N, C-alpha and C positions, 0 to 999 in steps of 0.2 A: 506493499499498500503505500508504504514512503517513498521507493521508488516510484511508482505512477505520479505522485503528488510534485514531487521536485520532476518531473519533466514534465508536467503543466504549470509547476508554478519560474519554469525555464521559454519556451513557448509559451505563452503570455508575457514575461519579460520582451522575447526575440518579437515578439509583432508589435509591444508596444513599438517597441526603441527602433525597429525599423520601422513607423506610424511615423516616431519622430524626425527622422534619420532621409526618408521617401518628404519629409514637407520642405525643409530643411535644406537639400538638392533641391526643390523646386521649387524656393525660393530665391533661390539663385540662377537660379535657367531667366527668375520673369523680370519683367523691366518697369511696369506701373508697378504703384502700392498698393490698388486696388488688387491684385491681381497675386503680388505679397500672400497680401493679409486676405484674400480668397481660399490658398494653398496653405493660412498659417492653420483655417482653426479645423484638418478630419488629424491635426499633431495633436489640437487641446483636445478635443470632444473625443479623438481613440484612445492612438497612444499614450496620453495621461490616464489614463481611468482605467489601463489594462497595466501599469506597471503597477498606480497604485492597488488592485485588489491582487496584482505578481508578490509585493510586498506580504498584503498581508495573510494569504495564506500560507507563506511563509511562520510568520511570525506564528501562525494556529497547528499547521503540521511540527512546530519545532518548542512553542509555548504552550499550545494547548489552545483551550475557546476561554477567548476570556469574550465578556460585552463592549465592555470602554475600543477598548482595537476593533470588532466594529463596529459600532457607533460613529468612530470616528472615519471610515473608511468608508461607510455610506455615505458621512456627510459633506466628505474631502471630491467625493465623485458623484455622487450630484454637483457642488458648491463651480466642481471640473467642467461642468456637463452646461449649467447655467451660463456664467463667469465667461464660456470662452463665446457661447451664441456673443451678450449683450455687448465683451469686450469688441467681437470682433464687428461688431453693426456699429459703430461706437469711433473705434480708428477708421473706419473705410470713412464713416460721412466725418471726421474731420479732416480724411484727407482727402479727401475729394472738396473740400469748402476750403479750406488751404490754397487751388488754384494748384495744388499736386498735377504730373499732365498725366492723363488717360489716356491709357490703350484707345485709339476710331472705333475702332471694332467693339468694341465697349456699348450693348444697345441691353433695353432701354436706357435713358440717365434723368431718372424721374427727381431729383434734384438738378437736373438742367432746363427743368421747367419752371413755366410762373405758377403757385400755387394755385391754387379753381378759388373764385369768392363765392 
């Protein structure tokens, strides 16, 4: 059982790290701020939660079940999902409104239109 859990923990950590690495490489390849912010979302939405879950499972295997680490893990994963989406939206809006160049293929550009009365 311990070997299977070790394999699961390793797999979750590696997959999470691959999400992070893939997002980092994609951020280097894209030129405009909006696209870079967009490729950051999978890292914070999937990569980090997988790493946090792997860390909790590791603690579970070697220390046994405790309520506090479980509660901390659930709160951390929920916060990562909420904060990553809000932060991505806020960063993209700020980047756009600051006048940063936008890839001309970006469509629609709702912020470029005048608000309807």
